[in-house]
C-alpha positions in Angstrom: 109.9 116.5 147.0 112.0 118.1 144.5 114.3 121.5 146.4 116.2 121.9 143.1 114.4 124.0 141.0 114.1 122.6 137.4 116.4 125.1 134.8 113.6 126.3 132.1 116.5 124.7 130.0 115.7 121.1 131.5 111.5 122.1 131.7 111.7 122.9 127.4 113.3 119.5 127.3 110.9 118.0 129.4 107.8 119.5 127.6 109.7 118.1 124.0 110.2 114.6 125.3 106.2 114.5 126.3 105.4 116.3 122.5 107.6 113.5 121.0 106.6 110.8 123.2 103.1 111.3 122.3 104.3 112.2 118.6 105.8 108.4 118.8 103.0 107.1 120.0 100.2 109.0 117.0 102.8 107.3 114.6 102.3 103.7 115.4 98.6 103.8 115.9 98.4 105.2 112.2 100.9 102.6 111.4 98.3 100.0 112.9 95.8 101.5 111.6 98.0 101.5 107.8 98.7 97.7 108.1 94.9 96.4 109.1 94.6 98.2 105.2 97.1 97.0 103.7 96.1 93.4 105.1 92.6 94.2 103.5 93.7 95.2 100.3 95.6 91.5 99.6 92.5 90.1 101.1 90.9 91.2 98.2 93.1 90.8 95.7 92.9 87.1 96.8 89.6 87.1 96.2 90.8 87.6 93.1 92.8 85.7 92.0 90.8 83.5 90.9 87.9 85.3 88.9 91.3 86.7 87.2 92.7 83.2 86.1 89.5 82.6 84.9 89.7 85.0 82.3 93.5 83.9 81.4 92.1 80.3 80.3 89.1 81.9 78.9 91.4 84.3 76.6 93.8 82.2 75.6 91.7 79.9 74.3 90.0 82.8 72.5 93.2 83.5 71.3 94.1 79.7 69.9 91.4 79.5 68.6 91.7 82.4 66.3 95.3 81.1 66.0 94.0 77.7 64.3 91.3 79.8 61.9 94.0 81.3 60.8 96.7 78.9 59.6 93.5 77.1 57.8 92.4 79.9 55.9 96.0 80.4 55.4 96.6 77.3 54.1 93.0 77.1 51.9 93.9 80.3 50.5 97.8 79.7 49.3 95.9 76.5 47.9 93.4 78.5 45.8 96.1 80.2 43.2 94.8 84.0 44.4 97.7 86.5 44.6 96.9 88.9 47.2 99.1 91.6 47.9 99.3 93.3 51.6 
């Protein structure tokens, strides 16, 4: 048994140390929850990679097709003798 009486400073110090320990434990738990949520977000993002790639390829094909059509129209218009003012 303690024969020495703790001073008010020591009592307050012990209370604060316990509060800090509880706070750190809560921070660790919250960080674990945050990590789990971030992992879920990354997993969902990975699921959309294939869809995004497909849309990107589709967009590139449309742009290429539109550019080819514009070039064909420009070649047809320059040979017609018409002058266009833009």
